[in-house]
C-alpha positions in Angstrom: -2.9 -12.4 -20.3 -0.6 -11.9 -23.5 -0.9 -13.4 -26.7 1.1 -16.8 -27.1 2.4 -18.9 -29.9 0.8 -22.2 -30.6 3.4 -24.3 -28.4 3.2 -21.8 -25.6 -0.6 -22.2 -25.5 -0.2 -26.0 -25.2 2.2 -25.6 -22.2 -0.2 -23.3 -20.7 -3.1 -25.5 -21.2 -1.2 -28.3 -19.6 -0.5 -26.1 -16.6 -4.0 -25.1 -16.3 -5.4 -28.7 -16.8 -3.4 -29.6 -13.7 -5.9 -27.9 -11.4 -8.5 -30.6 -12.7 -6.1 -33.5 -11.5 -7.4 -35.5 -8.4 -6.8 -33.6 -5.2 -4.8 -36.5 -3.8 -2.4 -36.2 -6.8 -1.9 -32.7 -6.5 -1.4 -33.2 -2.6 1.3 -35.7 -3.3 3.3 -33.9 -6.2 3.1 -30.3 -4.2 3.9 -31.6 -0.8 7.3 -30.7 -0.4 7.7 -31.4 3.6 6.7 -34.9 3.0 9.4 -35.5 0.6 11.9 -35.4 3.5 11.8 -36.8 7.1 10.6 -34.7 10.0 14.4 -34.5 11.1 15.6 -33.5 7.8 13.1 -30.7 7.5 14.0 -29.4 10.9 17.7 -29.5 10.3 17.3 -27.6 7.2 15.4 -24.8 8.8 18.1 -24.5 11.3 20.8 -24.2 8.8 18.7 -21.4 7.0 18.9 -19.4 10.1 22.5 -20.3 11.3 24.0 -19.8 8.0 22.3 -16.4 7.6 23.2 -15.0 11.1 27.0 -14.0 10.3 25.4 -11.7 7.5 23.9 -9.4 10.1 27.6 -8.8 11.6 29.0 -7.7 7.9 30.5 -4.3 7.9 28.0 -1.7 6.5 25.0 -3.9 6.7 21.7 -1.9 6.5 19.3 -3.7 8.7 15.3 -3.3 8.7 15.1 -0.9 6.0 11.4 0.0 5.3 10.8 -0.4 1.8 7.0 -0.1 1.9 5.4 2.7 4.0 1.8 1.1 3.6 2.6 -2.3 5.1 5.7 -1.3 7.1 7.7 -4.2 5.6 11.7 -4.0 5.9 14.5 -5.5 3.9 18.2 -6.0 4.8 21.2 -4.9 2.6 24.6 -6.7 2.7 28.0 -6.3 1.1 26.9 -2.9 -0.6 29.4 -0.1 -1.8 30.9 2.3 1.0 30.5 5.9 0.5 33.0 6.9 -2.6 33.1 3.5 -3.9 31.4 2.3 -7.3 28.0 1.1 -6.6 27.3 -2.6 -6.4 24.9 -4.9 -8.5 22.5 -6.4 -5.9 20.8 -9.8 -5.6 17.4 -9.4 -4.3 16.5 -12.6 -2.4 12.9 -13.6 -1.9 12.3 -16.3 0.7 10.0 -19.4 0.6 7.8 -21.3 3.0 4.5 -21.5 0.9 3.8 -17.9 1.4 3.1 -18.6 5.3 6.4 -19.2 6.8 10.0 -18.0 7.2 11.6 -14.5 7.1 14.5 -12.4 6.0 16.4 -13.7 9.0 16.5 -17.1 7.6 17.5 -15.9 4.0 20.9 -14.2 4.0 22.9 -17.4 3.8 24.4 -16.4 0.4 25.4 -12.6 1.4 28.9 -13.3 2.4 29.8 -15.3 -0.5 28.5 -12.9 -3.0 30.1 -9.9 -1.1 33.4 -11.7 -1.5 32.5 -11.5 -5.3 31.7 -7.8 -5.3 27.9 -8.4 -5.2 25.5 -7.0 -2.7 22.6 -9.1 -1.3 19.0 -7.8 -0.3 16.9 -10.0 1.6 13.3 -9.0 1.9 10.5 -9.6 4.6 6.7 -9.7 3.3 3.6 -10.3 5.4 2.5 -13.9 5.5 -0.6 -15.8 4.5 -3.3 -16.1 5.9 -3.0 -12.8 7.7 -3.0 -11.2 4.0 -3.8 -12.3 0.7 -1.2 -13.5 -2.0 -2.1 -10.4 -4.1 -0.8 -8.3 -1.3 2.2 -10.5 -0.7 3.0 -9.8 -4.6 2.5 -6.3 -4.1 4.9 -5.8 -1.2 7.5 -7.8 -2.9 7.3 -5.5 -6.1 7.6 -2.5 -4.0 11.0 -4.0 -2.7 12.1 -3.9 -6.2 10.6 -0.3 -6.6 12.4 0.7 -3.7 15.9 -0.5 -4.8 15.3 1.1 -8.1 14.3 4.7 -6.4 16.7 4.5 -3.4 19.1 1.9 -4.1 21.9 4.1 -4.8 21.5 5.7 -1.1 22.7 2.2 0.2 25.4 1.4 -2.2 23.6 -0.8 -4.8 23.1 0.1 -8.5 19.5 0.7 -9.5 20.6 -0.4 -12.9 21.8 -3.7 -11.8 19.2 -5.6 -9.8 18.9 -9.2 -10.0 16.3 -11.3 -8.3 15.9 -15.0 -7.0 13.9 -17.0 -4.6 13.0 -20.6 -3.8 9.8 -22.5 -3.4 7.1 -19.7 -2.9 10.2 -17.3 -3.3 10.5 -18.6 -6.9 6.9 -18.0 -7.5 7.3 -14.5 -6.1 10.5 -14.2 -8.4 8.4 -15.1 -11.6 5.9 -12.3 -10.5 8.5 -9.8 -10.6 9.5 -10.9 -14.0 5.9 -10.9 -15.1 4.7 -7.9 -17.2 2.0 -5.7 -16.5 3.0 -4.1 -12.9 6.0 -1.9 -13.7 4.2 1.2 -15.0 2.0 1.5 -11.8 5.2 1.0 -9.7 7.0 3.7 -11.8 10.0 1.3 -12.6 11.2 0.4 -16.1 9.8 -2.6 -17.7 13.1 -4.2 -17.7 14.1 -3.2 -14.1 15.2 -7.0 -13.3 18.5 -7.6 -15.3 18.5 -11.2 -14.5 16.8 -14.0 -12.4 17.4 -17.3 -10.7 14.0 -19.1 -9.8 14.7 -22.2 -7.6 12.0 -24.9 -7.1 9.3 -22.4 -8.1 5.6 -22.4 -8.7 4.9 -20.6 -11.9 0.9 -21.6 -12.1 -1.3 -21.7 -9.4 -4.1 -23.9 -10.8 -2.9 -26.9 -9.2 -2.0 -25.0 -5.9 -5.4 -23.7 -5.6 -6.7 -27.4 -5.9 -4.5 -28.7 -3.5 -4.1 -28.6 0.5 -2.3 -25.2 0.0 -5.6 -23.6 -0.6 -6.6 -24.1 2.9 -4.3 -20.8 3.7 -3.7 -19.2 0.3 -7.5 -18.9 -0.8 -7.1 -18.2 -4.2 -9.9 -17.0 -6.4 -10.2 -18.2 -10.0 -9.5 -14.6 -10.9 -6.3 -14.6 -8.8 -4.9 -17.9 -10.2 -4.9 -16.1 -13.4 -3.7 -12.9 -12.3 -0.9 -14.1 -9.9 0.4 -17.0 -12.0 3.7 -16.0 -13.6 3.3 -18.6 -16.5 0.2 -16.5 -17.7 2.3 -13.3 -17.9 5.7 -13.9 -19.8 7.1 -10.3 -20.4 7.8 -8.7 -23.8 11.2 -7.9 -22.6 12.8 -10.7 -20.6 16.0 -10.8 -18.9 18.5 -14.2 -18.6 17.0 -16.5 -16.4 17.9 -19.6 -14.5 15.2 -22.2 -13.6 16.5 -24.7 -11.1 15.1 -27.5 -9.2 16.4 -30.5 -7.1 16.4 -34.1 -8.3 14.7 -34.9 -4.9 11.7 -32.6 -5.5 8.1 -33.7 -5.5 7.1 -34.1 -9.0 5.0 -30.9 -9.6 7.8 -28.6 -9.0 10.0 -30.4 -11.7 7.0 -30.3 -14.1 6.5 -26.6 -13.5 10.0 -25.6 -13.8 10.5 -27.3 -17.3 7.1 -25.7 -18.5 8.1 -22.2 -17.4 11.6 -22.5 -18.9 10.0 -23.6 -22.2 7.5 -20.7 -22.2 10.3 -18.5 -21.5 12.2 -19.7 -24.5 9.1 -19.5 -26.6 8.8 -16.1 -25.9 12.4 -15.7 -27.4 14.1 -14.9 -24.0 17.2 -16.5 -22.6 16.6 -19.4 -20.1 18.7 -22.3 -18.7 17.2 -25.2 -16.7 19.2 -26.7 -14.2 18.3 -30.0 -12.2 20.4 -30.2 -9.2 21.6 -33.8 -8.2 21.6 -35.1 -4.5 19.5 -32.5 -3.5 15.8 -31.9 -2.0 13.7 -29.1 -1.9 14.9 -27.4 1.3 18.5 -27.9 0.8 19.0 -27.0 -2.9 18.7 -23.3 -2.2 21.7 -23.5 0.3 23.8 -24.1 -2.8 23.8 -20.3 -3.2 25.9 -20.2 0.0 28.8 -22.0 -1.4 30.7 -20.4 -4.3 31.9 -23.8 -5.5 28.4 -25.3 -6.6 27.0 -25.0 -9.9 24.1 -23.1 -8.8 26.2 -20.5 -7.1 28.5 -20.1 -10.1 25.6 -20.0 -12.5 24.1 -17.0 -10.3 27.8 -15.1 -10.1 28.0 -15.6 -14.0 24.7 -14.2 -14.7 25.4 -11.1 -12.6 28.6 -10.6 -14.2 27.1 -10.5 -17.7 24.3 -8.3 -16.4 
């Protein structure tokens, strides 16, 4: 844990204290599935896969690339530079699913739109809870970044222009990529991530460990601290977009606002976007449409980076 200002300490204290709220309150405030109808949920899951499938037919797509020999996990790369072309910036997308569902097959819906803007996309698989711990999931996703840093140029992407993003649990995992403390062991620069977008993220795990999610995530008190991005705001921060939907359960909005304030208290650039007319599951699909505010904000972030 790093030293924090008085305002940041107050924000952290409020996030930690959420873990002491009544379980029924936390179950309500962090139950994304209950915020939409069963029919809506199933439709959004179909859309994730349906909108992601065309990317796999893109010219030059590199599929099922092993990024971590220890776990055998893979990523897909779309829209990268062809041989002889200038290397392209890459957006590494980390899927959600409360750390226990979905895959990279559901996560490439933004690849075609970004490719048209000269941006490559990498989508990552990681093993799921409860088969593996959250600490292992975090390790694997960090290894995906290390892989792009070490070998990205071989696949047409620029190691100096790695950007990251994710939704829900993927928003949490994006936060762990920005957190300080892991880069030296992975042999990557402290500023390996040049910009990020965390959508509907979970940035402190105290309320999660006290909610229904604990049934499969099984966090110890030590893991709550070690794996909460809010506890590890970096010394060198990149530009960050924190976004959430107007139709989110209340906990996701609270955490997004607090994380944005912690980022700014540390002196880092951070914008907050509340997306109207969207819910926890469809807000991330705005990345597939270049005319949406969220998609445009990501493209601008990467152009500046």
